[in-house]
PDB file of N, H, CA, C and O in Angstrom:
ATOM      1  N   UNK A   1     153.312  47.402-135.339  1.00  0.00           N
ATOM      2  CA  UNK A   1     152.489  46.927-134.215  1.00  0.00           C
ATOM      3  C   UNK A   1     153.016  45.587-133.692  1.00  0.00           C
ATOM      4  O   UNK A   1     152.985  45.322-132.490  1.00  0.00           O
ATOM      5  N   UNK A   2     153.496  44.757-134.607  1.00  0.00           N
ATOM      6  H   UNK A   2     153.521  44.972-135.583  1.00  0.00           H
ATOM      7  CA  UNK A   2     154.014  43.456-134.180  1.00  0.00           C
ATOM      8  C   UNK A   2     155.262  43.634-133.313  1.00  0.00           C
ATOM      9  O   UNK A   2     155.492  42.880-132.368  1.00  0.00           O
ATOM     10  N   UNK A   3     156.064  44.650-133.655  1.00  0.00           N
ATOM     11  H   UNK A   3     155.878  45.264-134.423  1.00  0.00           H
ATOM     12  CA  UNK A   3     157.276  44.926-132.881  1.00  0.00           C
ATOM     13  C   UNK A   3     156.921  45.280-131.435  1.00  0.00           C
ATOM     14  O   UNK A   3     157.574  44.829-130.494  1.00  0.00           O
ATOM     15  N   UNK A   4     155.880  46.090-131.279  1.00  0.00           N
ATOM     16  H   UNK A   4     155.349  46.456-132.044  1.00  0.00           H
ATOM     17  CA  UNK A   4     155.451  46.493-129.935  1.00  0.00           C
ATOM     18  C   UNK A   4     154.991  45.279-129.143  1.00  0.00           C
ATOM     19  O   UNK A   4     155.288  45.152-127.955  1.00  0.00           O
ATOM     20  N   UNK A   5     154.263  44.388-129.808  1.00  0.00           N
ATOM     21  H   UNK A   5     154.022  44.491-130.773  1.00  0.00           H
ATOM     22  CA  UNK A   5     153.781  43.184-129.133  1.00  0.00           C
ATOM     23  C   UNK A   5     154.950  42.311-128.683  1.00  0.00           C
ATOM     24  O   UNK A   5     154.935  41.767-127.579  1.00  0.00           O
ATOM     25  N   UNK A   6     155.961  42.179-129.542  1.00  0.00           N
ATOM     26  H   UNK A   6     155.973  42.621-130.439  1.00  0.00           H
ATOM     27  CA  UNK A   6     157.137  41.368-129.187  1.00  0.00           C
ATOM     28  C   UNK A   6     157.862  41.983-128.004  1.00  0.00           C
ATOM     29  O   UNK A   6     158.299  41.283-127.091  1.00  0.00           O
ATOM     30  N   UNK A   7     157.985  43.316-128.034  1.00  0.00           N
ATOM     31  H   UNK A   7     157.630  43.885-128.776  1.00  0.00           H
ATOM     32  CA  UNK A   7     158.680  44.016-126.952  1.00  0.00           C
ATOM     33  C   UNK A   7     157.919  43.835-125.639  1.00  0.00           C
ATOM     34  O   UNK A   7     158.513  43.592-124.588  1.00  0.00           O
ATOM     35  N   UNK A   8     156.604  43.957-125.720  1.00  0.00           N
ATOM     36  H   UNK A   8     156.121  44.154-126.573  1.00  0.00           H
ATOM     37  CA  UNK A   8     155.770  43.807-124.523  1.00  0.00           C
ATOM     38  C   UNK A   8     155.893  42.385-123.982  1.00  0.00           C
ATOM     39  O   UNK A   8     155.938  42.180-122.769  1.00  0.00           O
ATOM     40  N   UNK A   9     155.946  41.405-124.885  1.00  0.00           N
ATOM     41  H   UNK A   9     155.909  41.572-125.871  1.00  0.00           H
ATOM     42  CA  UNK A   9     156.063  40.011-124.466  1.00  0.00           C
ATOM     43  C   UNK A   9     157.388  39.792-123.743  1.00  0.00           C
ATOM     44  O   UNK A   9     157.439  39.130-122.706  1.00  0.00           O
ATOM     45  N   UNK A  10     158.464  40.357-124.303  1.00  0.00           N
ATOM     46  H   UNK A  10     158.423  40.894-125.145  1.00  0.00           H
ATOM     47  CA  UNK A  10     159.787  40.206-123.675  1.00  0.00           C
ATOM     48  C   UNK A  10     159.801  40.855-122.303  1.00  0.00           C
ATOM     49  O   UNK A  10     160.345  40.290-121.354  1.00  0.00           O
ATOM     50  N   UNK A  11     159.210  42.036-122.189  1.00  0.00           N
ATOM     51  H   UNK A  11     158.769  42.495-122.960  1.00  0.00           H
ATOM     52  CA  UNK A  11     159.181  42.731-120.904  1.00  0.00           C
ATOM     53  C   UNK A  11     158.384  41.928-119.886  1.00  0.00           C
ATOM     54  O   UNK A  11     158.758  41.847-118.715  1.00  0.00           O
ATOM     55  N   UNK A  12     157.275  41.331-120.343  1.00  0.00           N
ATOM     56  H   UNK A  12     156.972  41.398-121.293  1.00  0.00           H
ATOM     57  CA  UNK A  12     156.434  40.536-119.455  1.00  0.00           C
ATOM     58  C   UNK A  12     157.206  39.341-118.915  1.00  0.00           C
ATOM     59  O   UNK A  12     157.155  39.045-117.721  1.00  0.00           O
ATOM     60  N   UNK A  13     157.929  38.651-119.814  1.00  0.00           N
ATOM     61  H   UNK A  13     157.970  38.892-120.783  1.00  0.00           H
ATOM     62  CA  UNK A  13     158.703  37.484-119.379  1.00  0.00           C
ATOM     63  C   UNK A  13     159.839  37.905-118.453  1.00  0.00           C
ATOM     64  O   UNK A  13     160.159  37.201-117.495  1.00  0.00           O
ATOM     65  N   UNK A  14     160.448  39.058-118.743  1.00  0.00           N
ATOM     66  H   UNK A  14     160.188  39.629-119.521  1.00  0.00           H
ATOM     67  CA  UNK A  14     161.540  39.547-117.895  1.00  0.00           C
ATOM     68  C   UNK A  14     161.006  39.850-116.500  1.00  0.00           C
ATOM     69  O   UNK A  14     161.653  39.526-115.504  1.00  0.00           O
ATOM     70  N   UNK A  15     159.828  40.470-116.423  1.00  0.00           N
ATOM     71  H   UNK A  15     159.303  40.733-117.232  1.00  0.00           H
ATOM     72  CA  UNK A  15     159.221  40.783-115.123  1.00  0.00           C
ATOM     73  C   UNK A  15     158.900  39.503-114.362  1.00  0.00           C
ATOM     74  O   UNK A  15     159.140  39.417-113.158  1.00  0.00           O
ATOM     75  N   UNK A  16     158.357  38.510-115.064  1.00  0.00           N
ATOM     76  H   UNK A  16     158.163  38.580-116.042  1.00  0.00           H
ATOM     77  CA  UNK A  16     158.027  37.234-114.419  1.00  0.00           C
ATOM     78  C   UNK A  16     159.297  36.592-113.880  1.00  0.00           C
ATOM     79  O   UNK A  16     159.306  36.058-112.771  1.00  0.00           O
ATOM     80  N   UNK A  17     160.377  36.644-114.672  1.00  0.00           N
ATOM     81  H   UNK A  17     160.370  37.078-115.573  1.00  0.00           H
ATOM     82  CA  UNK A  17     161.646  36.041-114.262  1.00  0.00           C
ATOM     83  C   UNK A  17     162.184  36.729-113.007  1.00  0.00           C
ATOM     84  O   UNK A  17     162.642  36.071-112.073  1.00  0.00           O
ATOM     85  N   UNK A  18     162.121  38.061-113.001  1.00  0.00           N
ATOM     86  H   UNK A  18     161.749  38.596-113.759  1.00  0.00           H
ATOM     87  CA  UNK A  18     162.619  38.810-111.846  1.00  0.00           C
ATOM     88  C   UNK A  18     161.778  38.509-110.610  1.00  0.00           C
ATOM     89  O   UNK A  18     162.314  38.308-109.520  1.00  0.00           O
ATOM     90  N   UNK A  19     160.458  38.479-110.785  1.00  0.00           N
ATOM     91  H   UNK A  19     160.023  38.642-111.670  1.00  0.00           H
ATOM     92  CA  UNK A  19     159.575  38.186-109.653  1.00  0.00           C
ATOM     93  C   UNK A  19     159.865  36.799-109.102  1.00  0.00           C
ATOM     94  O   UNK A  19     159.876  36.593-107.888  1.00  0.00           O
ATOM     95  N   UNK A  20     160.101  35.847-110.004  1.00  0.00           N
ATOM     96  H   UNK A  20     160.092  36.014-110.990  1.00  0.00           H
ATOM     97  CA  UNK A  20     160.384  34.483-109.582  1.00  0.00           C
ATOM     98  C   UNK A  20     161.685  34.438-108.791  1.00  0.00           C
ATOM     99  O   UNK A  20     161.775  33.750-107.773  1.00  0.00           O
ATOM    100  N   UNK A  21     162.702  35.179-109.265  1.00  0.00           N
ATOM    101  H   UNK A  21     162.629  35.738-110.091  1.00  0.00           H
ATOM    102  CA  UNK A  21     163.987  35.202-108.560  1.00  0.00           C
ATOM    103  C   UNK A  21     163.812  35.788-107.164  1.00  0.00           C
ATOM    104  O   UNK A  21     164.331  35.245-106.189  1.00  0.00           O
ATOM    105  N   UNK A  22     163.081  36.894-107.068  1.00  0.00           N
ATOM    106  H   UNK A  22     162.658  37.335-107.860  1.00  0.00           H
ATOM    107  CA  UNK A  22     162.861  37.538-105.769  1.00  0.00           C
ATOM    108  C   UNK A  22     162.083  36.604-104.850  1.00  0.00           C
ATOM    109  O   UNK A  22     162.416  36.456-103.674  1.00  0.00           O
ATOM    110  N   UNK A  23     161.043  35.974-105.395  1.00  0.00           N
ATOM    111  H   UNK A  23     160.772  36.094-106.350  1.00  0.00           H
ATOM    112  CA  UNK A  23     160.213  35.076-104.599  1.00  0.00           C
ATOM    113  C   UNK A  23     161.032  33.898-104.085  1.00  0.00           C
ATOM    114  O   UNK A  23     160.924  33.522-102.918  1.00  0.00           O
ATOM    115  N   UNK A  24     161.853  33.317-104.962  1.00  0.00           N
ATOM    116  H   UNK A  24     161.941  33.622-105.910  1.00  0.00           H
ATOM    117  CA  UNK A  24     162.673  32.180-104.550  1.00  0.00           C
ATOM    118  C   UNK A  24     163.685  32.619-103.497  1.00  0.00           C
ATOM    119  O   UNK A  24     163.962  31.884-102.549  1.00  0.00           O
ATOM    120  N   UNK A  25     164.235  33.821-103.666  1.00  0.00           N
ATOM    121  H   UNK A  25     164.009  34.418-104.435  1.00  0.00           H
ATOM    122  CA  UNK A  25     165.200  34.333-102.694  1.00  0.00           C
ATOM    123  C   UNK A  25     164.562  34.480-101.324  1.00  0.00           C
ATOM    124  O   UNK A  25     165.149  34.077-100.320  1.00  0.00           O
ATOM    125  N   UNK A  26     163.372  35.051-101.272  1.00  0.00           N
ATOM    126  H   UNK A  26     162.895  35.378-102.088  1.00  0.00           H
ATOM    127  CA  UNK A  26     162.660  35.228-100.003  1.00  0.00           C
ATOM    128  C   UNK A  26     162.306  33.865 -99.419  1.00  0.00           C
ATOM    129  O   UNK A  26     162.424  33.650 -98.213  1.00  0.00           O
ATOM    130  N   UNK A  27     161.873  32.947-100.279  1.00  0.00           N
ATOM    131  H   UNK A  27     161.778  33.121-101.259  1.00  0.00           H
ATOM    132  CA  UNK A  27     161.475  31.614 -99.831  1.00  0.00           C
ATOM    133  C   UNK A  27     162.658  30.889 -99.195  1.00  0.00           C
ATOM    134  O   UNK A  27     162.515  30.239 -98.160  1.00  0.00           O
ATOM    135  N   UNK A  28     163.838  31.007 -99.831  1.00  0.00           N
ATOM    136  H   UNK A  28     163.955  31.535-100.672  1.00  0.00           H
ATOM    137  CA  UNK A  28     165.017  30.322 -99.293  1.00  0.00           C
ATOM    138  C   UNK A  28     165.513  31.008 -98.024  1.00  0.00           C
ATOM    139  O   UNK A  28     166.063  30.355 -97.138  1.00  0.00           O
ATOM    140  N   UNK A  29     165.320  32.318 -97.936  1.00  0.00           N
ATOM    141  H   UNK A  29     164.873  32.849 -98.656  1.00  0.00           H
ATOM    142  CA  UNK A  29     165.757  33.034 -96.738  1.00  0.00           C
ATOM    143  C   UNK A  29     164.957  32.573 -95.525  1.00  0.00           C
ATOM    144  O   UNK A  29     165.494  32.489 -94.420  1.00  0.00           O
ATOM    145  N   UNK A  30     163.683  32.277 -95.726  1.00  0.00           N
ATOM    146  H   UNK A  30     163.247  32.345 -96.624  1.00  0.00           H
ATOM    147  CA  UNK A  30     162.818  31.882 -94.604  1.00  0.00           C
ATOM    148  C   UNK A  30     163.170  30.488 -94.099  1.00  0.00           C
ATOM    149  O   UNK A  30     163.003  30.198 -92.914  1.00  0.00           O
ATOM    150  N   UNK A  31     163.655  29.624 -94.989  1.00  0.00           N
ATOM    151  H   UNK A  31     163.790  29.859 -95.951  1.00  0.00           H
ATOM    152  CA  UNK A  31     163.937  28.239 -94.559  1.00  0.00           C
ATOM    153  C   UNK A  31     165.273  28.133 -93.859  1.00  0.00           C
ATOM    154  O   UNK A  31     165.664  27.045 -93.435  1.00  0.00           O
TER     155      UNK A  31
END
């Protein structure tokens, strides 16, 4: 069960990182 939690945590951080990259890309494109 702990392994699943670690995997879920990594996926969550990866998603946040990707969203941040996309958001920053869009933000810089507008300026």
